[in-house]
Gaussian input, Z-matrix of N, CA and C with variables (Angstrom, degrees):
# hf/3-21g

backbone

0 1
 N
 C     1     B1
 C     2     B2     1     A1
 N     3     B3     2     A2     1     D1
 C     4     B4     3     A3     2     D2
 C     5     B5     4     A4     3     D3
 N     6     B6     5     A5     4     D4
 C     7     B7     6     A6     5     D5
 C     8     B8     7     A7     6     D6
 N     9     B9     8     A8     7     D7
 C    10    B10     9     A9     8     D8
 C    11    B11    10    A10     9     D9
 N    12    B12    11    A11    10    D10
 C    13    B13    12    A12    11    D11
 C    14    B14    13    A13    12    D12
 N    15    B15    14    A14    13    D13
 C    16    B16    15    A15    14    D14
 C    17    B17    16    A16    15    D15
 N    18    B18    17    A17    16    D16
 C    19    B19    18    A18    17    D17
 C    20    B20    19    A19    18    D18
 N    21    B21    20    A20    19    D19
 C    22    B22    21    A21    20    D20
 C    23    B23    22    A22    21    D21
 N    24    B24    23    A23    22    D22
 C    25    B25    24    A24    23    D23
 C    26    B26    25    A25    24    D24
 N    27    B27    26    A26    25    D25
 C    28    B28    27    A27    26    D26
 C    29    B29    28    A28    27    D27
 N    30    B30    29    A29    28    D28
 C    31    B31    30    A30    29    D29
 C    32    B32    31    A31    30    D30
 N    33    B33    32    A32    31    D31
 C    34    B34    33    A33    32    D32
 C    35    B35    34    A34    33    D33
 N    36    B36    35    A35    34    D34
 C    37    B37    36    A36    35    D35
 C    38    B38    37    A37    36    D36
 N    39    B39    38    A38    37    D37
 C    40    B40    39    A39    38    D38
 C    41    B41    40    A40    39    D39
 N    42    B42    41    A41    40    D40
 C    43    B43    42    A42    41    D41
 C    44    B44    43    A43    42    D42
 N    45    B45    44    A44    43    D43
 C    46    B46    45    A45    44    D44
 C    47    B47    46    A46    45    D45
 N    48    B48    47    A47    46    D46
 C    49    B49    48    A48    47    D47
 C    50    B50    49    A49    48    D48
 N    51    B51    50    A50    49    D49
 C    52    B52    51    A51    50    D50
 C    53    B53    52    A52    51    D51
 N    54    B54    53    A53    52    D52
 C    55    B55    54    A54    53    D53
 C    56    B56    55    A55    54    D54
 N    57    B57    56    A56    55    D55
 C    58    B58    57    A57    56    D56
 C    59    B59    58    A58    57    D57
 N    60    B60    59    A59    58    D58
 C    61    B61    60    A60    59    D59
 C    62    B62    61    A61    60    D60
 N    63    B63    62    A62    61    D61
 C    64    B64    63    A63    62    D62
 C    65    B65    64    A64    63    D63
 N    66    B66    65    A65    64    D64
 C    67    B67    66    A66    65    D65
 C    68    B68    67    A67    66    D66
 N    69    B69    68    A68    67    D67
 C    70    B70    69    A69    68    D68
 C    71    B71    70    A70    69    D69
 N    72    B72    71    A71    70    D70
 C    73    B73    72    A72    71    D71
 C    74    B74    73    A73    72    D72
 N    75    B75    74    A74    73    D73
 C    76    B76    75    A75    74    D74
 C    77    B77    76    A76    75    D75
 N    78    B78    77    A77    76    D76
 C    79    B79    78    A78    77    D77
 C    80    B80    79    A79    78    D78
 N    81    B81    80    A80    79    D79
 C    82    B82    81    A81    80    D80
 C    83    B83    82    A82    81    D81
 N    84    B84    83    A83    82    D82
 C    85    B85    84    A84    83    D83
 C    86    B86    85    A85    84    D84
 N    87    B87    86    A86    85    D85
 C    88    B88    87    A87    86    D86
 C    89    B89    88    A88    87    D87
 N    90    B90    89    A89    88    D88
 C    91    B91    90    A90    89    D89
 C    92    B92    91    A91    90    D90
 N    93    B93    92    A92    91    D91
 C    94    B94    93    A93    92    D92
 C    95    B95    94    A94    93    D93
 N    96    B96    95    A95    94    D94
 C    97    B97    96    A96    95    D95
 C    98    B98    97    A97    96    D96
 N    99    B99    98    A98    97    D97
 C   100   B100    99    A99    98    D98
 C   101   B101   100   A100    99    D99
 N   102   B102   101   A101   100   D100
 C   103   B103   102   A102   101   D101
 C   104   B104   103   A103   102   D102
 N   105   B105   104   A104   103   D103
 C   106   B106   105   A105   104   D104
 C   107   B107   106   A106   105   D105
 N   108   B108   107   A107   106   D106
 C   109   B109   108   A108   107   D107
 C   110   B110   109   A109   108   D108
 N   111   B111   110   A110   109   D109
 C   112   B112   111   A111   110   D110
 C   113   B113   112   A112   111   D111
 N   114   B114   113   A113   112   D112
 C   115   B115   114   A114   113   D113
 C   116   B116   115   A115   114   D114
 N   117   B117   116   A116   115   D115
 C   118   B118   117   A117   116   D116
 C   119   B119   118   A118   117   D117
 N   120   B120   119   A119   118   D118
 C   121   B121   120   A120   119   D119
 C   122   B122   121   A121   120   D120
 N   123   B123   122   A122   121   D121
 C   124   B124   123   A123   122   D122
 C   125   B125   124   A124   123   D123
 N   126   B126   125   A125   124   D124
 C   127   B127   126   A126   125   D125
 C   128   B128   127   A127   126   D126
 N   129   B129   128   A128   127   D127
 C   130   B130   129   A129   128   D128
 C   131   B131   130   A130   129   D129
 N   132   B132   131   A131   130   D130
 C   133   B133   132   A132   131   D131
 C   134   B134   133   A133   132   D132
 N   135   B135   134   A134   133   D133
 C   136   B136   135   A135   134   D134
 C   137   B137   136   A136   135   D135
 N   138   B138   137   A137   136   D136
 C   139   B139   138   A138   137   D137
 C   140   B140   139   A139   138   D138
 N   141   B141   140   A140   139   D139
 C   142   B142   141   A141   140   D140
 C   143   B143   142   A142   141   D141
 N   144   B144   143   A143   142   D142
 C   145   B145   144   A144   143   D143
 C   146   B146   145   A145   144   D144
 N   147   B147   146   A146   145   D145
 C   148   B148   147   A147   146   D146
 C   149   B149   148   A148   147   D147
 N   150   B150   149   A149   148   D148
 C   151   B151   150   A150   149   D149
 C   152   B152   151   A151   150   D150
 N   153   B153   152   A152   151   D151
 C   154   B154   153   A153   152   D152
 C   155   B155   154   A154   153   D153
 N   156   B156   155   A155   154   D154
 C   157   B157   156   A156   155   D155
 C   158   B158   157   A157   156   D156
 N   159   B159   158   A158   157   D157
 C   160   B160   159   A159   158   D158
 C   161   B161   160   A160   159   D159
 N   162   B162   161   A161   160   D160
 C   163   B163   162   A162   161   D161
 C   164   B164   163   A163   162   D162
 N   165   B165   164   A164   163   D163
 C   166   B166   165   A165   164   D164
 C   167   B167   166   A166   165   D165
 N   168   B168   167   A167   166   D166
 C   169   B169   168   A168   167   D167
 C   170   B170   169   A169   168   D168
 N   171   B171   170   A170   169   D169
 C   172   B172   171   A171   170   D170
 C   173   B173   172   A172   171   D171
 N   174   B174   173   A173   172   D172
 C   175   B175   174   A174   173   D173
 C   176   B176   175   A175   174   D174
 N   177   B177   176   A176   175   D175
 C   178   B178   177   A177   176   D176
 C   179   B179   178   A178   177   D177
 N   180   B180   179   A179   178   D178
 C   181   B181   180   A180   179   D179
 C   182   B182   181   A181   180   D180
 N   183   B183   182   A182   181   D181
 C   184   B184   183   A183   182   D182
 C   185   B185   184   A184   183   D183
 N   186   B186   185   A185   184   D184
 C   187   B187   186   A186   185   D185
 C   188   B188   187   A187   186   D186
 N   189   B189   188   A188   187   D187
 C   190   B190   189   A189   188   D188
 C   191   B191   190   A190   189   D189
 N   192   B192   191   A191   190   D190
 C   193   B193   192   A192   191   D191
 C   194   B194   193   A193   192   D192
 N   195   B195   194   A194   193   D193
 C   196   B196   195   A195   194   D194
 C   197   B197   196   A196   195   D195
 N   198   B198   197   A197   196   D196
 C   199   B199   198   A198   197   D197
 C   200   B200   199   A199   198   D198
 N   201   B201   200   A200   199   D199
 C   202   B202   201   A201   200   D200
 C   203   B203   202   A202   201   D201
 N   204   B204   203   A203   202   D202
 C   205   B205   204   A204   203   D203
 C   206   B206   205   A205   204   D204
 N   207   B207   206   A206   205   D205
 C   208   B208   207   A207   206   D206
 C   209   B209   208   A208   207   D207
 N   210   B210   209   A209   208   D208
 C   211   B211   210   A210   209   D209
 C   212   B212   211   A211   210   D210
 N   213   B213   212   A212   211   D211
 C   214   B214   213   A213   212   D212
 C   215   B215   214   A214   213   D213
 N   216   B216   215   A215   214   D214
 C   217   B217   216   A216   215   D215
 C   218   B218   217   A217   216   D216
 N   219   B219   218   A218   217   D217
 C   220   B220   219   A219   218   D218
 C   221   B221   220   A220   219   D219
 N   222   B222   221   A221   220   D220
 C   223   B223   222   A222   221   D221
 C   224   B224   223   A223   222   D222
 N   225   B225   224   A224   223   D223
 C   226   B226   225   A225   224   D224
 C   227   B227   226   A226   225   D225
 N   228   B228   227   A227   226   D226
 C   229   B229   228   A228   227   D227
 C   230   B230   229   A229   228   D228
 N   231   B231   230   A230   229   D229
 C   232   B232   231   A231   230   D230
 C   233   B233   232   A232   231   D231
 N   234   B234   233   A233   232   D232
 C   235   B235   234   A234   233   D233
 C   236   B236   235   A235   234   D234
 N   237   B237   236   A236   235   D235
 C   238   B238   237   A237   236   D236
 C   239   B239   238   A238   237   D237
 N   240   B240   239   A239   238   D238
 C   241   B241   240   A240   239   D239
 C   242   B242   241   A241   240   D240
 N   243   B243   242   A242   241   D241
 C   244   B244   243   A243   242   D242
 C   245   B245   244   A244   243   D243
 N   246   B246   245   A245   244   D244
 C   247   B247   246   A246   245   D245
 C   248   B248   247   A247   246   D246
 N   249   B249   248   A248   247   D247
 C   250   B250   249   A249   248   D248
 C   251   B251   250   A250   249   D249
 N   252   B252   251   A251   250   D250
 C   253   B253   252   A252   251   D251
 C   254   B254   253   A253   252   D252
 N   255   B255   254   A254   253   D253
 C   256   B256   255   A255   254   D254
 C   257   B257   256   A256   255   D255
 N   258   B258   257   A257   256   D256
 C   259   B259   258   A258   257   D257
 C   260   B260   259   A259   258   D258
 N   261   B261   260   A260   259   D259
 C   262   B262   261   A261   260   D260
 C   263   B263   262   A262   261   D261
 N   264   B264   263   A263   262   D262
 C   265   B265   264   A264   263   D263
 C   266   B266   265   A265   264   D264
 N   267   B267   266   A266   265   D265
 C   268   B268   267   A267   266   D266
 C   269   B269   268   A268   267   D267
 N   270   B270   269   A269   268   D268
 C   271   B271   270   A270   269   D269
 C   272   B272   271   A271   270   D270
 N   273   B273   272   A272   271   D271
 C   274   B274   273   A273   272   D272
 C   275   B275   274   A274   273   D273
 N   276   B276   275   A275   274   D274
 C   277   B277   276   A276   275   D275
 C   278   B278   277   A277   276   D276
 N   279   B279   278   A278   277   D277
 C   280   B280   279   A279   278   D278
 C   281   B281   280   A280   279   D279
 N   282   B282   281   A281   280   D280
 C   283   B283   282   A282   281   D281
 C   284   B284   283   A283   282   D282
 N   285   B285   284   A284   283   D283
 C   286   B286   285   A285   284   D284
 C   287   B287   286   A286   285   D285
 N   288   B288   287   A287   286   D286
 C   289   B289   288   A288   287   D287
 C   290   B290   289   A289   288   D288
 N   291   B291   290   A290   289   D289
 C   292   B292   291   A291   290   D290
 C   293   B293   292   A292   291   D291
 N   294   B294   293   A293   292   D292
 C   295   B295   294   A294   293   D293
 C   296   B296   295   A295   294   D294
 N   297   B297   296   A296   295   D295
 C   298   B298   297   A297   296   D296
 C   299   B299   298   A298   297   D297
 N   300   B300   299   A299   298   D298
 C   301   B301   300   A300   299   D299
 C   302   B302   301   A301   300   D300
 N   303   B303   302   A302   301   D301
 C   304   B304   303   A303   302   D302
 C   305   B305   304   A304   303   D303

   B1=1.4700
   B2=1.5114
   B3=1.2923
   B4=1.4580
   B5=1.5006
   B6=1.3361
   B7=1.4659
   B8=1.5348
   B9=1.3014
   B10=1.4810
   B11=1.5302
   B12=1.2932
   B13=1.4877
   B14=1.5149
   B15=1.3296
   B16=1.4545
   B17=1.5405
   B18=1.3229
   B19=1.4604
   B20=1.5062
   B21=1.3159
   B22=1.4718
   B23=1.5233
   B24=1.3247
   B25=1.4532
   B26=1.5290
   B27=1.3790
   B28=1.4755
   B29=1.5004
   B30=1.3138
   B31=1.4614
   B32=1.5174
   B33=1.3329
   B34=1.4617
   B35=1.5181
   B36=1.3187
   B37=1.4881
   B38=1.5138
   B39=1.3175
   B40=1.4380
   B41=1.5353
   B42=1.2883
   B43=1.4435
   B44=1.5340
   B45=1.2852
   B46=1.4567
   B47=1.5150
   B48=1.3211
   B49=1.4161
   B50=1.5368
   B51=1.3062
   B52=1.4436
   B53=1.5103
   B54=1.3182
   B55=1.4529
   B56=1.5706
   B57=1.3050
   B58=1.4794
   B59=1.5244
   B60=1.3261
   B61=1.4351
   B62=1.5513
   B63=1.2695
   B64=1.5091
   B65=1.5520
   B66=1.3230
   B67=1.4667
   B68=1.5537
   B69=1.3002
   B70=1.5072
   B71=1.5101
   B72=1.3189
   B73=1.4715
   B74=1.5514
   B75=1.3114
   B76=1.4616
   B77=1.5238
   B78=1.3188
   B79=1.4721
   B80=1.5620
   B81=1.3377
   B82=1.4832
   B83=1.5534
   B84=1.3296
   B85=1.4965
   B86=1.5366
   B87=1.3198
   B88=1.4857
   B89=1.5268
   B90=1.3284
   B91=1.4718
   B92=1.5171
   B93=1.3203
   B94=1.4428
   B95=1.5622
   B96=1.2835
   B97=1.4918
   B98=1.5414
   B99=1.2813
   B100=1.4932
   B101=1.5209
   B102=1.3220
   B103=1.4460
   B104=1.5695
   B105=1.2991
   B106=1.4657
   B107=1.4987
   B108=1.3205
   B109=1.4727
   B110=1.4921
   B111=1.3466
   B112=1.4787
   B113=1.5198
   B114=1.2980
   B115=1.4834
   B116=1.5496
   B117=1.3201
   B118=1.4660
   B119=1.5133
   B120=1.3078
   B121=1.4647
   B122=1.5145
   B123=1.3166
   B124=1.4630
   B125=1.5272
   B126=1.3624
   B127=1.4826
   B128=1.5090
   B129=1.3842
   B130=1.4068
   B131=1.5398
   B132=1.2966
   B133=1.4647
   B134=1.5041
   B135=1.2844
   B136=1.4880
   B137=1.5156
   B138=1.3322
   B139=1.4696
   B140=1.5346
   B141=1.3159
   B142=1.4236
   B143=1.5576
   B144=1.3263
   B145=1.4860
   B146=1.5235
   B147=1.3373
   B148=1.4804
   B149=1.5477
   B150=1.3331
   B151=1.4904
   B152=1.5265
   B153=1.3142
   B154=1.5078
   B155=1.5178
   B156=1.2941
   B157=1.4906
   B158=1.5112
   B159=1.3335
   B160=1.4828
   B161=1.5223
   B162=1.3326
   B163=1.4840
   B164=1.5037
   B165=1.3508
   B166=1.4292
   B167=1.5527
   B168=1.3042
   B169=1.4562
   B170=1.5539
   B171=1.3317
   B172=1.4469
   B173=1.5457
   B174=1.2844
   B175=1.5118
   B176=1.4977
   B177=1.3177
   B178=1.4545
   B179=1.4862
   B180=1.3404
   B181=1.4525
   B182=1.5262
   B183=1.2970
   B184=1.4703
   B185=1.4848
   B186=1.3382
   B187=1.4314
   B188=1.5260
   B189=1.3112
   B190=1.4870
   B191=1.5418
   B192=1.2774
   B193=1.4619
   B194=1.5135
   B195=1.3447
   B196=1.4172
   B197=1.5705
   B198=1.3008
   B199=1.4623
   B200=1.5061
   B201=1.3135
   B202=1.4645
   B203=1.5344
   B204=1.3522
   B205=1.4657
   B206=1.5491
   B207=1.2927
   B208=1.4790
   B209=1.5288
   B210=1.3156
   B211=1.4719
   B212=1.5400
   B213=1.2952
   B214=1.4695
   B215=1.5065
   B216=1.3370
   B217=1.4516
   B218=1.5086
   B219=1.3200
   B220=1.4797
   B221=1.5272
   B222=1.3147
   B223=1.4370
   B224=1.5825
   B225=1.2829
   B226=1.4501
   B227=1.5394
   B228=1.3312
   B229=1.4220
   B230=1.5720
   B231=1.2949
   B232=1.4809
   B233=1.5444
   B234=1.3355
   B235=1.4693
   B236=1.5110
   B237=1.3592
   B238=1.4444
   B239=1.5561
   B240=1.3118
   B241=1.4945
   B242=1.5392
   B243=1.3047
   B244=1.4857
   B245=1.4769
   B246=1.3190
   B247=1.4718
   B248=1.5384
   B249=1.3539
   B250=1.4397
   B251=1.4746
   B252=1.3438
   B253=1.4329
   B254=1.5119
   B255=1.3226
   B256=1.4856
   B257=1.5536
   B258=1.3006
   B259=1.4475
   B260=1.5336
   B261=1.3327
   B262=1.4452
   B263=1.4879
   B264=1.3279
   B265=1.4422
   B266=1.5655
   B267=1.3574
   B268=1.4616
   B269=1.5068
   B270=1.3314
   B271=1.4738
   B272=1.5359
   B273=1.3276
   B274=1.4263
   B275=1.5396
   B276=1.3493
   B277=1.4765
   B278=1.4993
   B279=1.3474
   B280=1.5148
   B281=1.5366
   B282=1.3654
   B283=1.4169
   B284=1.5584
   B285=1.2676
   B286=1.4849
   B287=1.5038
   B288=1.3285
   B289=1.4636
   B290=1.5055
   B291=1.3023
   B292=1.4781
   B293=1.5190
   B294=1.3384
   B295=1.4394
   B296=1.5282
   B297=1.3154
   B298=1.4428
   B299=1.5030
   B300=1.3497
   B301=1.4643
   B302=1.4600
   B303=1.3126
   B304=1.4963
   B305=1.4838
   A1=108.60
   A2=117.55
   A3=121.73
   A4=113.29
   A5=118.49
   A6=120.27
   A7=111.64
   A8=116.41
   A9=122.52
   A10=110.53
   A11=116.14
   A12=120.17
   A13=110.70
   A14=116.64
   A15=118.92
   A16=112.10
   A17=115.26
   A18=120.90
   A19=109.24
   A20=116.75
   A21=120.16
   A22=110.99
   A23=118.99
   A24=121.16
   A25=113.05
   A26=113.93
   A27=117.39
   A28=111.45
   A29=117.65
   A30=119.69
   A31=110.34
   A32=117.65
   A33=120.38
   A34=112.47
   A35=116.08
   A36=120.68
   A37=112.24
   A38=118.35
   A39=125.20
   A40=112.59
   A41=119.51
   A42=125.50
   A43=109.16
   A44=116.60
   A45=121.19
   A46=111.15
   A47=116.54
   A48=122.32
   A49=111.06
   A50=116.29
   A51=121.75
   A52=109.25
   A53=118.33
   A54=121.81
   A55=107.06
   A56=115.26
   A57=117.91
   A58=110.75
   A59=116.24
   A60=121.05
   A61=110.09
   A62=118.15
   A63=120.93
   A64=109.57
   A65=118.18
   A66=119.03
   A67=109.47
   A68=116.25
   A69=120.85
   A70=108.34
   A71=117.99
   A72=119.83
   A73=110.95
   A74=117.19
   A75=118.34
   A76=111.57
   A77=117.54
   A78=120.58
   A79=108.45
   A80=117.28
   A81=118.19
   A82=110.78
   A83=116.53
   A84=118.08
   A85=112.72
   A86=114.82
   A87=119.95
   A88=112.52
   A89=115.16
   A90=120.59
   A91=106.60
   A92=116.87
   A93=121.40
   A94=111.38
   A95=115.19
   A96=121.23
   A97=108.58
   A98=116.76
   A99=120.51
   A100=111.84
   A101=116.86
   A102=120.89
   A103=109.45
   A104=118.12
   A105=120.46
   A106=108.83
   A107=119.63
   A108=123.18
   A109=108.36
   A110=117.61
   A111=120.58
   A112=109.75
   A113=118.56
   A114=120.95
   A115=110.98
   A116=117.45
   A117=117.96
   A118=112.35
   A119=116.74
   A120=117.67
   A121=113.36
   A122=117.64
   A123=121.61
   A124=112.47
   A125=114.71
   A126=119.75
   A127=113.08
   A128=112.48
   A129=121.48
   A130=107.47
   A131=115.41
   A132=121.06
   A133=110.66
   A134=117.89
   A135=123.45
   A136=112.21
   A137=115.14
   A138=121.04
   A139=109.25
   A140=116.28
   A141=124.27
   A142=109.78
   A143=116.06
   A144=122.12
   A145=108.72
   A146=119.29
   A147=119.28
   A148=114.34
   A149=115.51
   A150=118.21
   A151=110.99
   A152=117.64
   A153=118.32
   A154=111.69
   A155=115.56
   A156=118.14
   A157=113.49
   A158=119.94
   A159=121.11
   A160=111.75
   A161=115.62
   A162=121.30
   A163=111.03
   A164=116.16
   A165=119.59
   A166=115.52
   A167=116.23
   A168=117.57
   A169=108.59
   A170=113.76
   A171=121.98
   A172=109.05
   A173=116.08
   A174=121.04
   A175=107.22
   A176=115.05
   A177=122.00
   A178=112.69
   A179=116.43
   A180=121.62
   A181=105.89
   A182=115.87
   A183=120.65
   A184=109.50
   A185=115.21
   A186=120.58
   A187=110.24
   A188=115.02
   A189=119.37
   A190=110.61
   A191=117.54
   A192=121.36
   A193=111.61
   A194=117.73
   A195=120.52
   A196=111.35
   A197=116.43
   A198=124.15
   A199=114.43
   A200=116.40
   A201=122.17
   A202=106.17
   A203=117.21
   A204=118.74
   A205=112.41
   A206=115.59
   A207=119.98
   A208=107.75
   A209=114.80
   A210=120.64
   A211=105.98
   A212=114.32
   A213=121.30
   A214=107.21
   A215=118.41
   A216=121.92
   A217=105.92
   A218=115.68
   A219=120.17
   A220=109.23
   A221=112.49
   A222=121.30
   A223=111.95
   A224=114.69
   A225=121.74
   A226=108.35
   A227=121.02
   A228=122.14
   A229=115.15
   A230=116.64
   A231=120.01
   A232=109.57
   A233=117.05
   A234=119.84
   A235=109.93
   A236=116.77
   A237=118.82
   A238=111.90
   A239=115.18
   A240=121.83
   A241=107.71
   A242=114.70
   A243=119.02
   A244=107.03
   A245=116.73
   A246=120.03
   A247=106.52
   A248=114.06
   A249=121.05
   A250=107.39
   A251=116.46
   A252=121.51
   A253=110.40
   A254=117.36
   A255=122.04
   A256=107.14
   A257=113.94
   A258=119.06
   A259=108.73
   A260=116.09
   A261=122.37
   A262=111.69
   A263=116.21
   A264=119.80
   A265=104.98
   A266=116.47
   A267=117.81
   A268=113.57
   A269=115.09
   A270=122.95
   A271=107.27
   A272=121.05
   A273=123.49
   A274=112.93
   A275=116.88
   A276=119.15
   A277=113.03
   A278=114.37
   A279=119.41
   A280=112.91
   A281=116.59
   A282=120.96
   A283=112.40
   A284=115.72
   A285=121.20
   A286=107.33
   A287=117.03
   A288=124.17
   A289=111.22
   A290=117.72
   A291=126.60
   A292=113.93
   A293=118.03
   A294=123.20
   A295=116.25
   A296=116.59
   A297=121.20
   A298=109.39
   A299=115.92
   A300=118.79
   A301=113.44
   A302=118.24
   A303=120.95
   A304=109.96
   D1=133.88
   D2=-177.91
   D3=-61.28
   D4=-44.31
   D5=177.11
   D6=-54.74
   D7=-44.67
   D8=-177.05
   D9=-62.77
   D10=-46.31
   D11=179.47
   D12=-63.65
   D13=-40.16
   D14=178.39
   D15=-65.13
   D16=-39.60
   D17=176.72
   D18=-59.95
   D19=-52.36
   D20=-176.52
   D21=-60.57
   D22=-37.16
   D23=175.59
   D24=-62.56
   D25=-43.85
   D26=178.93
   D27=-64.37
   D28=-40.84
   D29=178.73
   D30=-61.76
   D31=-41.63
   D32=176.68
   D33=-61.12
   D34=-28.30
   D35=178.77
   D36=-92.34
   D37=11.26
   D38=-177.61
   D39=60.41
   D40=29.13
   D41=-178.39
   D42=-94.53
   D43=56.23
   D44=179.90
   D45=-145.17
   D46=157.63
   D47=178.92
   D48=-144.35
   D49=158.52
   D50=179.88
   D51=-101.16
   D52=135.98
   D53=169.67
   D54=-68.48
   D55=162.01
   D56=176.13
   D57=-54.90
   D58=-43.25
   D59=-179.49
   D60=-62.09
   D61=-42.56
   D62=-177.90
   D63=-68.65
   D64=-35.41
   D65=174.50
   D66=-60.91
   D67=-47.61
   D68=178.76
   D69=-58.69
   D70=-47.66
   D71=-176.67
   D72=-64.24
   D73=-39.60
   D74=-179.35
   D75=-66.12
   D76=-33.78
   D77=179.97
   D78=-74.08
   D79=-48.72
   D80=-175.01
   D81=-70.90
   D82=-24.26
   D83=-179.27
   D84=-103.65
   D85=7.93
   D86=176.51
   D87=55.56
   D88=50.73
   D89=178.07
   D90=-111.03
   D91=118.42
   D92=-177.16
   D93=-84.08
   D94=159.24
   D95=176.96
   D96=-60.41
   D97=-38.06
   D98=177.53
   D99=-61.31
   D100=-42.72
   D101=178.12
   D102=-64.77
   D103=-36.54
   D104=178.26
   D105=-65.11
   D106=-42.87
   D107=179.41
   D108=-60.70
   D109=-46.19
   D110=-177.86
   D111=-64.29
   D112=-41.14
   D113=-179.50
   D114=-64.53
   D115=-38.36
   D116=177.09
   D117=-61.42
   D118=-35.27
   D119=-175.54
   D120=-73.53
   D121=-18.39
   D122=176.78
   D123=-108.86
   D124=11.74
   D125=-168.70
   D126=-67.48
   D127=148.99
   D128=169.95
   D129=-131.23
   D130=150.98
   D131=-178.38
   D132=-76.59
   D133=126.98
   D134=172.94
   D135=-99.24
   D136=-52.64
   D137=-174.57
   D138=-141.29
   D139=145.77
   D140=176.97
   D141=-116.60
   D142=126.14
   D143=-179.09
   D144=-115.70
   D145=72.32
   D146=-178.07
   D147=-66.04
   D148=-20.62
   D149=-178.06
   D150=-108.82
   D151=20.28
   D152=178.62
   D153=-53.56
   D154=139.38
   D155=-173.16
   D156=-63.20
   D157=-22.98
   D158=179.38
   D159=-99.30
   D160=6.02
   D161=-177.91
   D162=120.77
   D163=153.06
   D164=-177.38
   D165=-54.35
   D166=137.07
   D167=-176.15
   D168=-147.57
   D169=168.76
   D170=-177.64
   D171=-130.12
   D172=150.20
   D173=169.39
   D174=-107.93
   D175=122.32
   D176=-178.66
   D177=-114.46
   D178=152.28
   D179=171.61
   D180=-116.37
   D181=128.77
   D182=173.44
   D183=-139.43
   D184=167.42
   D185=-179.84
   D186=-124.81
   D187=140.05
   D188=175.27
   D189=-74.15
   D190=176.40
   D191=176.91
   D192=-65.28
   D193=-21.16
   D194=176.83
   D195=-94.66
   D196=8.59
   D197=179.08
   D198=72.42
   D199=23.11
   D200=173.94
   D201=-75.15
   D202=122.21
   D203=176.42
   D204=-77.86
   D205=138.05
   D206=179.21
   D207=-133.22
   D208=134.99
   D209=167.29
   D210=-96.54
   D211=134.97
   D212=178.77
   D213=-130.56
   D214=122.09
   D215=171.85
   D216=-99.88
   D217=126.08
   D218=-176.41
   D219=-140.98
   D220=163.60
   D221=177.21
   D222=-68.78
   D223=161.80
   D224=170.23
   D225=-62.40
   D226=153.99
   D227=-179.25
   D228=-75.04
   D229=7.97
   D230=-179.67
   D231=-73.77
   D232=-19.33
   D233=174.29
   D234=-74.15
   D235=154.70
   D236=175.79
   D237=-61.35
   D238=-38.43
   D239=176.58
   D240=-118.34
   D241=135.51
   D242=172.28
   D243=-68.45
   D244=129.25
   D245=179.29
   D246=-102.55
   D247=122.11
   D248=173.32
   D249=-85.07
   D250=115.31
   D251=-172.75
   D252=-87.37
   D253=-45.81
   D254=176.44
   D255=-153.89
   D256=163.22
   D257=177.10
   D258=-157.63
   D259=147.04
   D260=-176.87
   D261=-165.31
   D262=163.49
   D263=172.88
   D264=-91.57
   D265=124.42
   D266=-174.95
   D267=-61.86
   D268=138.06
   D269=-177.96
   D270=-82.60
   D271=120.89
   D272=-179.49
   D273=-57.61
   D274=-23.36
   D275=177.15
   D276=-73.52
   D277=-17.59
   D278=-178.99
   D279=-110.99
   D280=-16.37
   D281=-175.42
   D282=-132.95
   D283=133.52
   D284=177.07
   D285=-94.53
   D286=123.31
   D287=-179.33
   D288=53.39
   D289=31.51
   D290=179.50
   D291=62.73
   D292=5.12
   D293=-169.65
   D294=-119.15
   D295=-32.00
   D296=-172.24
   D297=-120.53
   D298=127.07
   D299=175.35
   D300=-62.72
   D301=135.55
   D302=176.80
   D303=-79.15

């Protein structure tokens, strides 16, 4: 998917930022910036929110080098910087195989 490739390229170029909410979530859930970078490089598209009220966004699933699954909701790559809106490790009670909502 073109959007995903563009996002991955921007992350490689450090052209991304965290929303205030994403900063809080990364701290409380012990998710490092390095893990976020790793997850973006293995990312696959789960859901597309073209009509999101704060702007078009995507929900991605990626894995860290230690195989930790992460969901990352981020803006479309049309912005100068990719905005990470929220991030979390998917709850197995809510997600099947980290990909499908239960």
